[in-house]
Steps between C-alpha positions, in 0.01 A plus 500: 500500500856623524383836624294336779794284590736808520240694704464210745881483535528875559218481763671205672834679510340820634318308771816318602700820511238687709464211742884499538500873556237464775694223665821708482316781686412277791708470812679173585485312826859607572411861451206470744717331761765768456250785533332358805847437654607856424182644660548279807863624534386861471238454775770359729760772420287816453198424709137449416398863432774568243481153346118516462518836330755371251308178434176693443660758266407378157777703341764317705646249252662301781157375597301533174601330180251410226248272670721465813434686828526453876228457763530486878247360749505454876426155638131600557447574134528881507666650191790708611632595155385412147696596193212465260188601694549761777128482582563164665738643761361509852223247413470156659489267200530172686173371350575631143442228245601473139268420207501132597425557869855451624585696813843597378598734781431225749714263298781759476498537876504124554795469255686782679440341837605149394829335429774745421263797473486529124336339200259525204122539505289460186185702441317711235554874504465805260814546296591872498643474150229303322210623724359142511466245775788255458666212685756643738765342721601720791823450682486601870771546760435547872660809654428522873119524533444568129518329163661666198401369159537542129356279228497395141218461255490179298 
């Protein structure tokens, strides 16, 4: 009985530690806001061409950190840069829906067009670290006729 109790304790501790390690590897809301803000500033200072190349370069740690990356869409839903999936660039994804049928690009555009031009949008999306569909909150900022975003997985 003692052996089973010890084994259960060891398993519980291991599960707790591994869950904590996974949580520690996830980006925070503040980090997502900072990354999107940094990308928006680069677009304004260096221009679209240079900024989009840096955002799309997966080796650029300024715009890629663990499960955190940047994406840019125009206000018609065309992907202009995508830090995790370059195959999306140039495609109109306005009608793209997540696993629950949510048209998240439409909602991102609406968020960028409303109020002060920034905010959070919740949807489900593949996590590049875990390779599973997870709940994501994307933070978007309007820059001229585009939105710049980065998000966290929950």
